[in-house]
C-alpha positions as CSV (number, residue, x, y, z in Angstrom):
1,M,105.6,118.1,-16.2
2,Q,104.2,121.0,-18.0
3,P,100.2,121.5,-17.6
4,N,98.3,120.4,-20.8
5,P,96.1,123.5,-22.0
6,S,93.2,121.4,-23.1
7,L,92.9,120.1,-19.7
8,V,93.0,122.9,-18.0
9,F,89.9,124.2,-20.5
10,F,87.9,120.9,-19.7
11,A,88.5,121.1,-15.7
12,F,87.0,124.2,-15.8
13,I,84.2,123.2,-18.0
14,R,83.7,120.5,-15.6
15,L,83.6,122.8,-13.1
16,G,80.6,124.9,-14.7
17,F,79.1,121.5,-15.3
18,A,79.0,120.8,-11.4
19,L,77.5,123.6,-10.0
20,F,74.5,123.3,-12.1
21,C,74.1,119.4,-12.2
22,L,73.3,117.2,-9.2
23,P,74.8,113.8,-9.6
24,V,72.6,110.6,-9.2
25,L,75.1,108.2,-7.9
26,L,74.0,105.0,-6.1
27,A,75.7,102.7,-3.8
28,E,77.6,100.2,-5.3
29,A,79.7,97.1,-3.7
30,P,82.8,98.2,-2.5
31,R,85.9,98.1,-4.7
32,A,88.5,97.9,-1.5
33,Q,88.0,97.6,2.1
34,H,90.5,100.1,3.3
35,V,91.4,103.5,1.5
36,F,94.8,105.7,2.4
37,I,94.7,109.2,1.0
38,V,98.4,110.5,1.6
39,S,98.9,114.2,1.0
40,F,102.0,115.8,0.3
41,D,102.1,119.4,1.4
42,Q,103.1,121.8,-1.5
43,A,104.0,119.0,-3.4
44,A,104.0,120.4,-7.1
45,P,104.6,117.6,-9.9
46,F,107.9,119.2,-10.8
47,N,109.2,118.8,-7.1
48,I,108.2,115.3,-7.4
49,E,110.0,114.7,-10.8
50,A,113.2,116.3,-9.3
51,A,113.0,114.3,-5.7
52,S,114.1,111.2,-4.5
53,M,110.8,109.5,-3.8
54,P,111.3,106.2,-4.9
55,V,108.1,104.7,-3.1
56,F,105.9,107.6,-4.5
57,K,107.5,107.0,-7.9
58,K,106.8,103.3,-7.7
59,L,103.5,103.6,-7.4
60,A,102.9,106.3,-9.8
61,T,104.8,103.7,-12.2
62,E,103.0,101.1,-11.3
63,G,99.6,102.1,-10.6
64,A,97.6,105.1,-12.3
65,H,98.6,108.5,-12.2
66,T,98.5,112.1,-13.5
67,W,100.9,114.7,-13.4
68,E,98.1,117.3,-14.1
69,A,95.3,117.1,-11.6
70,F,94.3,120.8,-10.4
71,T,93.6,122.1,-7.1
72,I,91.0,124.9,-6.0
73,V,91.6,128.5,-6.1
74,P,92.6,129.8,-3.6
75,S,95.4,127.1,-3.6
76,L,95.8,127.2,0.3
77,T,96.3,124.5,2.7
78,L,93.1,124.3,4.6
79,P,90.6,125.0,1.6
80,S,92.1,122.9,-0.7
81,H,92.3,120.0,1.9
82,V,88.4,120.9,2.7
83,S,87.8,120.3,-0.7
84,M,89.7,117.5,-0.9
85,L,88.0,115.8,1.9
86,T,84.3,117.3,1.3
87,G,83.6,116.5,-2.4
88,V,83.2,120.1,-3.4
89,G,84.6,123.3,-4.2
90,V,85.2,126.6,-2.4
91,Q,82.0,128.2,-3.2
92,K,80.0,125.5,-1.5
93,H,81.9,124.8,1.4
94,Q,82.8,128.5,2.2
95,V,86.4,127.6,3.7
96,T,88.4,130.5,2.9
97,W,90.5,131.2,5.8
98,N,94.0,129.1,6.3
99,D,94.3,128.7,10.3
100,W,92.7,126.9,13.4
101,D,90.1,128.9,14.9
102,P,87.6,127.5,17.1
103,A,85.6,130.3,17.1
104,K,85.3,130.1,13.2
105,P,81.9,128.0,11.8
106,I,82.3,124.5,11.9
107,L,81.9,123.0,8.6
108,T,78.8,122.9,7.0
109,V,79.2,120.3,4.5
110,P,79.7,116.8,5.6
111,T,83.3,115.2,5.4
112,I,84.3,111.5,3.9
113,F,85.0,110.5,7.6
114,Q,81.3,111.4,8.3
115,L,79.6,109.9,5.6
116,A,81.9,106.8,5.7
117,R,81.2,106.5,9.5
118,T,77.4,106.8,8.7
119,H,77.6,103.5,7.0
120,G,79.8,101.3,9.6
121,L,83.3,102.2,8.5
122,S,86.3,103.4,10.7
123,T,87.8,106.5,10.0
124,A,91.4,107.9,11.4
125,L,93.2,111.0,10.2
126,V,97.0,112.0,11.4
127,A,98.1,115.5,10.4
128,S,101.0,117.8,11.0
129,K,99.1,121.1,11.2
130,E,96.8,122.4,13.8
131,K,94.5,123.6,11.3
132,F,93.4,119.9,10.3
133,K,91.5,120.2,13.9
134,T,88.6,121.5,11.5
135,F,87.9,117.9,10.9
136,E,88.1,116.6,14.2
137,A,85.4,119.6,15.2
138,A,83.2,118.3,12.2
139,G,83.2,114.6,14.2
140,G,83.2,111.0,12.1
141,I,87.2,110.5,12.9
142,D,87.5,107.6,15.3
143,F,91.4,108.1,15.6
144,F,92.5,111.8,15.4
145,E,96.4,112.9,16.2
146,L,98.2,116.0,15.7
147,P,101.8,114.5,16.9
148,D,103.8,116.6,18.9
149,D,106.8,115.7,16.5
150,Y,104.9,116.8,13.4
151,L,107.4,116.2,11.1
152,C,107.3,113.2,8.7
153,D,108.6,110.8,11.3
154,G,106.5,111.5,13.9
155,I,103.6,111.3,11.4
156,A,104.4,107.9,10.3
157,A,104.7,106.9,13.8
158,A,101.2,108.2,14.3
159,A,99.9,107.1,11.3
160,I,101.0,103.7,12.4
161,R,99.8,103.7,16.0
162,A,96.4,104.2,14.2
163,I,96.5,101.5,11.8
164,K,97.4,99.1,14.5
165,A,94.9,100.4,16.8
166,T,91.9,100.5,14.5
167,R,92.7,99.0,10.8
168,P,90.7,101.9,9.5
169,N,88.5,101.6,6.4
170,L,89.2,105.0,5.6
171,M,92.6,107.0,6.4
172,F,93.9,110.3,5.5
173,I,97.8,111.3,5.8
174,H,99.2,114.8,5.7
175,F,102.7,115.4,5.7
176,G,103.7,119.2,5.8
177,D,107.4,119.2,5.8
178,P,107.7,119.9,1.8
179,D,105.5,123.2,2.8
180,F,107.6,124.2,5.9
181,A,110.6,123.8,3.5
182,G,109.2,125.4,0.7
183,H,108.3,128.5,2.4
184,L,111.8,129.1,4.4
185,H,114.1,128.0,1.4
186,G,112.2,128.5,-1.5
187,V,109.7,126.2,-3.9
188,R,112.3,124.6,-6.0
189,S,115.0,124.4,-3.3
190,Q,117.4,121.7,-2.4
191,E,115.8,121.8,1.0
192,K,112.6,121.1,-0.2
193,L,113.5,118.1,-2.5
194,A,115.3,116.8,1.2
195,A,112.2,117.0,2.7
196,L,110.0,115.2,-0.2
197,A,112.6,112.7,0.3
198,A,112.5,111.9,4.2
199,C,108.4,112.1,3.9
200,D,108.8,109.5,1.1
201,A,110.7,107.0,3.0
202,A,108.3,107.8,5.9
203,F,105.3,106.8,3.6
204,G,107.5,103.6,2.9
205,R,107.5,102.7,6.5
206,I,103.5,102.9,6.7
207,Q,103.2,101.2,3.5
208,A,105.1,98.4,5.3
209,A,102.9,98.5,8.3
210,I,99.7,98.2,6.2
211,A,101.3,94.9,4.6
212,E,102.1,93.9,8.1
213,A,98.6,94.3,9.3
214,G,97.5,92.2,6.5
215,L,95.5,95.0,4.9
216,A,97.7,95.2,1.4
217,D,95.8,93.6,-0.6
218,S,92.1,94.9,0.2
219,S,93.8,98.9,0.1
220,V,94.2,101.5,-2.5
221,F,96.5,104.3,-1.8
222,I,95.5,107.6,-3.0
223,L,98.6,110.0,-3.4
224,T,98.5,113.9,-4.0
225,A,98.8,117.5,-2.7
226,D,97.0,120.2,-1.8
227,H,98.8,123.0,-3.8
228,G,102.2,123.4,-5.6
229,G,103.8,126.6,-5.3
230,H,106.1,129.6,-6.5
231,D,108.6,131.6,-5.3
232,R,108.3,135.1,-4.5
233,S,110.1,138.0,-6.6
234,A,112.9,140.3,-5.1
235,E,110.2,142.8,-5.2
236,E,107.8,141.2,-3.2
237,N,110.0,140.6,-0.3
238,E,111.2,144.0,-0.7
239,L,107.2,145.1,0.3
240,R,107.0,142.6,3.0
241,A,110.0,144.0,4.5
242,K,108.4,147.3,4.4
243,R,105.3,146.0,6.4
244,G,107.5,144.6,9.1
245,L,107.3,140.9,7.5
246,A,110.2,138.5,7.4
247,P,111.5,137.5,3.6
248,Q,109.6,134.2,2.5
249,P,111.4,132.8,-0.3
250,G,108.4,130.6,-1.5
251,T,104.5,130.9,-1.4
252,H,101.0,130.1,-2.9
253,G,97.3,130.8,-3.3
254,D,97.3,132.0,-6.5
255,A,95.8,130.7,-10.0
256,T,99.2,130.2,-11.6
257,S,99.9,127.0,-13.1
258,D,102.6,126.4,-10.5
259,D,100.3,126.9,-7.7
260,V,97.2,125.0,-9.0
261,T,98.8,122.0,-10.8
262,I,98.9,118.5,-8.5
263,P,100.0,115.1,-8.5
264,W,97.1,112.5,-8.3
265,V,98.3,108.8,-7.8
266,A,96.1,105.5,-7.3
267,A,97.8,102.2,-6.4
268,G,96.4,99.1,-4.8
269,K,93.4,97.0,-5.5
270,S,91.4,97.1,-8.5
271,V,94.0,99.8,-10.0
272,K,94.8,99.6,-13.2
273,S,98.3,98.9,-14.2
274,S,100.7,101.2,-15.2
275,Y,97.9,103.5,-16.6
276,T,98.1,107.5,-17.0
277,V,94.6,109.1,-16.4
278,T,94.0,111.5,-19.5
279,A,90.4,112.9,-18.4
280,P,90.8,115.9,-16.1
281,V,90.9,115.2,-12.0
282,L,89.7,117.7,-9.8
283,Q,91.1,118.2,-6.4
284,Y,87.3,117.2,-5.0
285,D,87.8,113.9,-7.1
286,T,89.6,112.5,-4.3
287,A,86.7,112.6,-2.0
288,A,84.2,110.9,-4.7
289,T,86.8,108.1,-5.6
290,A,87.5,107.2,-1.7
291,L,83.6,106.9,-1.1
292,W,83.1,105.0,-4.5
293,L,86.0,102.6,-3.5
294,L,84.3,101.9,-0.3
295,G,80.9,101.4,-1.6
296,V,79.7,104.8,-0.1
297,P,76.8,106.3,-1.9
298,L,77.6,110.2,-3.1
299,P,75.9,113.0,-1.7
300,A,73.8,114.9,-4.5
301,H,75.7,117.8,-3.1
302,F,78.9,116.2,-4.4
303,W,80.9,118.4,-7.1
304,G,83.5,115.3,-7.1
305,R,83.6,112.5,-9.6
306,P,85.0,109.1,-9.1
307,V,88.1,108.8,-11.4
308,V,86.7,105.2,-12.6
309,S,88.8,105.5,-15.6
310,A,92.1,104.5,-13.2
311,F,90.3,101.1,-12.2
312,D,89.5,97.8,-13.4
């Protein structure tokens, strides 16, 4: 799963185009009644290839996928998820920090939850990190939970509660386990692969709950990640020690291929079968795709474009 240099080139061409051109995208009839965006934190394509993830891989094989989508720089959790869920790059949303601080500014661009709500759609967000309070503060979320049990089993239980309680039209689910393991044990460690396998099993339970609620035939899943990662060198950890910081095998945040290349999978209603997406997919295209599927018009300020090639 090595990145294609031509895709990187065209991705940056598209980024430049987005900076100077305003889209004119009108509302269309909904293609799905429910969209579930599932983010596996720090799940680089090379990790997914190595991990036991039968649920994820089945959807990738049967639906539409690319292993060469790209996140933003800095490739950090909060800035990347803000791009994923607002449809713009960091130059537009200006979120460069990576923590929750109520003293910091509320988002200055609308989230997809706010946009969906203005069109009468229900929304939900379940995540494993406090920094996702950024989205709660912005508003537009009917069901928001950061469960005390923030690992994948707790996330799955909270997501299932949300599905049963609200049958959301738009839902975002975040699994933090791979990131926790990657930082502690290394980006390519067995511990991280085990974390991904556990998240996959938890996601399978969520998928079963969606089917049990009678939503499967009218739903689309978008599976992706905020960023990848790389292992620190011994010299980097020596510098950390000199600064009084504990060694940290895994990290991310750079513009390296391992950090910015992410998976992108669509599966479900109206998705092409066994299709490989060959056009560049950028982090903020997820927001555009979700709204387009739900029939919500894209704002003029959006950088993201729907990944229309993935759908019939």
